[in-house]
C-alpha positions as CSV (number, residue, x, y, z in Angstrom):
1,X,-10.6,74.8,168.1
2,X,-12.6,77.3,166.1
3,X,-11.1,80.6,165.9
4,X,-14.4,82.9,167.3
5,X,-13.3,85.6,169.3
6,X,-15.1,84.2,172.4
7,X,-12.6,81.1,171.8
8,X,-9.6,83.6,171.6
9,X,-10.4,85.0,174.8
10,X,-10.9,82.0,176.5
11,X,-7.7,80.4,175.0
12,X,-6.0,83.7,176.3
13,X,-7.5,83.8,179.7
14,X,-6.7,79.9,180.1
15,X,-2.9,81.0,179.5
16,X,-2.9,83.5,182.2
17,X,-4.0,81.2,184.6
18,X,-2.1,78.5,183.6
19,X,1.0,81.1,184.3
20,X,-0.3,82.3,187.5
21,X,-0.9,78.5,189.1
22,X,2.2,77.5,187.8
23,X,3.9,80.1,189.6
24,X,2.0,78.7,192.9
25,X,2.6,75.3,192.1
26,X,6.4,75.7,191.9
27,X,6.4,77.4,195.0
28,X,4.6,74.6,196.9
29,X,6.6,71.8,195.4
30,X,9.8,73.3,196.6
31,X,8.3,73.6,199.7
32,X,7.5,70.1,200.1
33,X,10.6,69.0,198.9
34,X,12.4,71.3,202.0
35,X,10.0,69.4,204.2
36,X,10.9,66.1,202.9
37,X,14.5,66.7,203.6
38,X,14.2,68.1,206.7
39,X,12.2,64.9,208.1
40,X,14.2,62.3,206.7
41,X,12.9,59.8,209.5
42,X,9.7,58.9,207.8
43,X,9.8,56.4,205.2
44,X,7.8,55.2,202.8
45,X,7.8,51.8,203.8
46,X,5.9,52.5,206.8
47,X,3.2,54.1,204.7
48,X,2.4,51.4,202.5
49,X,2.7,47.5,202.2
50,X,4.9,46.4,199.2
51,X,3.1,42.8,197.4
52,X,4.5,40.9,194.4
53,X,2.8,40.1,191.6
54,X,2.0,36.6,192.6
55,X,0.4,37.9,196.1
56,X,-1.7,40.1,194.1
57,X,-2.9,37.3,191.6
58,X,-4.2,35.0,194.4
59,X,-5.7,38.2,196.4
60,X,-7.6,39.2,192.9
61,X,-9.1,35.7,191.9
62,X,-12.3,35.7,190.9
63,X,-15.7,34.5,192.5
64,X,-17.0,32.0,190.5
65,X,-19.5,30.4,193.4
66,X,-22.4,31.9,191.4
67,X,-24.6,29.1,189.9
68,X,-24.7,29.3,186.2
69,X,-27.3,29.5,183.8
70,X,-28.0,26.6,181.1
71,X,-29.1,27.6,178.0
72,X,-30.1,25.2,175.4
73,X,-28.1,26.3,172.2
74,X,-30.6,25.2,169.8
75,X,-33.9,27.2,171.2
76,X,-31.6,29.7,173.3
77,X,-34.3,29.1,176.2
78,X,-33.2,27.7,179.8
79,X,-35.1,25.1,181.5
80,X,-37.9,27.3,182.7
81,X,-38.8,28.1,178.9
82,X,-37.2,31.7,179.3
83,X,-34.9,34.0,176.9
84,X,-31.8,34.9,178.6
85,X,-31.5,38.5,180.2
86,X,-29.1,39.9,177.5
87,X,-30.8,38.8,174.6
88,X,-33.2,41.6,172.9
89,X,-37.0,41.6,171.7
90,X,-35.5,41.6,168.2
91,X,-33.5,38.5,168.6
92,X,-36.2,36.6,170.3
93,X,-38.6,37.8,167.7
94,X,-36.3,36.2,165.0
95,X,-35.5,33.2,166.8
96,X,-39.2,32.5,167.2
97,X,-39.7,33.0,163.6
98,X,-37.0,30.7,162.3
99,X,-38.3,27.9,164.9
100,X,-41.9,28.0,163.4
101,X,-40.4,27.8,160.0
102,X,-38.8,24.7,161.1
103,X,-41.9,23.5,162.6
104,X,-43.6,23.9,159.7
105,X,-41.2,22.0,157.3
106,X,-40.8,19.1,159.6
107,X,-44.6,18.8,159.6
108,X,-45.0,19.2,156.1
109,X,-42.0,16.5,155.5
110,X,-43.9,14.4,158.1
111,X,-47.3,14.5,156.0
112,X,-45.8,13.0,152.9
């Protein structure tokens, strides 16, 4: 942290606040502990249900019902001739450029 007068003042005031709130927090915690000792009939098991790791895994299975999109790995286009949503414009231009080069080379080779 910087050593300007303003930051020193802020740091000082934060320390003062920390001490004041620390005392209040300690008192509140003591009150909570005393109340908990007085009311021993309340059990934590009533407040929530405990699940094992296998039950959690069963509950959190992924929903894979969404139809997958098929893209041609060579052209990177789908069946409608569109590029994927996640592909940037720069990448699309680059792919088009390489495809154009390959088409020219193929046409040139065919002429010979």
